[in-house]
C-alpha positions in Angstrom: 11.6 130.3 -162.4 8.8 132.7 -161.6 7.5 134.8 -164.5 8.1 138.6 -164.4 5.2 140.5 -163.1 5.7 144.2 -163.3 4.9 146.8 -160.6 1.5 148.1 -162.0 2.5 151.7 -161.4 5.4 151.2 -163.9 3.1 150.0 -166.6 1.7 152.7 -168.9 -2.1 152.8 -169.1 -1.7 152.4 -172.9 -0.2 149.0 -172.3 -3.1 148.0 -170.1 -5.6 149.2 -172.7 -3.7 147.5 -175.6 -3.8 144.2 -173.7 -7.6 144.6 -173.2 -8.1 145.5 -176.8 -7.8 141.9 -178.1 -11.0 139.8 -178.0 -9.4 136.6 -176.7 -7.6 138.4 -174.0 -10.8 140.2 -173.0 -12.6 136.9 -172.8 -9.8 135.6 -170.6 -10.1 138.7 -168.3 -13.9 138.2 -168.1 -13.5 134.5 -167.2 -11.0 135.4 -164.5 -13.2 138.1 -163.1 -16.1 135.7 -162.9 -14.2 132.6 -161.8 -11.3 134.0 -159.8 -8.1 131.9 -160.2 -7.9 129.5 -163.1 -5.5 126.9 -164.4 -3.8 128.3 -167.5 -4.9 125.3 -169.6 -8.6 126.0 -169.0 -8.4 129.3 -170.7 -8.3 128.0 -174.3 -11.2 130.0 -176.0 -10.5 128.1 -179.3 -6.8 129.1 -179.7 -3.7 126.9 -179.7 -1.6 126.3 -176.6 1.1 128.6 -178.0 -1.4 131.4 -178.7 -2.9 131.0 -175.3 0.5 131.3 -173.7 1.2 134.4 -175.8 -2.1 136.0 -174.6 -1.4 135.2 -171.0 2.1 136.6 -171.3 0.7 139.9 -172.7 -1.9 140.1 -169.8 0.8 139.4 -167.2 3.3 141.9 -168.7 0.6 144.6 -168.8 0.1 144.1 -165.1 -3.4 142.6 -165.4 -2.7 139.2 -164.0 -0.6 137.3 -161.5 0.7 133.8 -162.2 1.2 131.2 -159.5 3.1 127.9 -160.0 1.9 124.7 -158.2 4.0 121.8 -159.2 3.8 121.5 -163.0 0.6 123.6 -163.2 0.3 127.4 -163.6 -2.7 129.3 -162.2 -3.6 132.8 -163.2 -5.7 135.5 -161.5 -6.6 139.1 -162.1 -4.8 141.8 -160.1 -8.3 143.3 -159.4 -7.6 145.2 -156.2 -4.4 146.8 -157.6 -6.1 147.7 -160.9 -9.2 149.1 -159.2 -7.0 151.3 -157.0 -4.8 152.6 -159.8 -7.5 152.8 -162.5 -10.9 153.1 -160.8 -13.7 151.8 -162.9 -11.6 150.5 -165.8 -12.3 146.8 -165.2 -15.9 147.5 -164.5 -16.2 149.3 -167.8 -14.6 146.6 -169.9 -16.3 143.8 -168.0 -19.8 145.2 -168.4 -21.6 143.5 -171.3 -22.6 145.9 -174.1 -26.2 145.9 -175.2 -26.8 144.2 -178.5 -27.1 146.4 -181.5 
C-alpha cells in the first residue's frame, strides 16, 4: 500500500509552515535537501522509530516529501521542484543557516 501524498496545491501554506516549524522535521528537510533521497531509517536525529515515523508522516501529509517503497525499505525525498514552483524561495529561506547570535 502506497502512502497518501496530497496534491501540493490542495495543502494550505499554513500546513507546510507548521510542518517546518518543528526542529526535528526541519533537520530532516535539511538532510534531504543536502543528500537527496534517503532511507527512512537513516533519518533518526536522536528520536525513536515511532517518533521518526510520525515526523515523516507529517512532512508527507504537508506535501513536503514523497515516499518510495523498494522491497521492505522506504525512501523519502523532498518535493523540491513542486515546492519551489508553488512557494518560490520558501525552502531556500528555511534551509539557509542563520548566523549565530
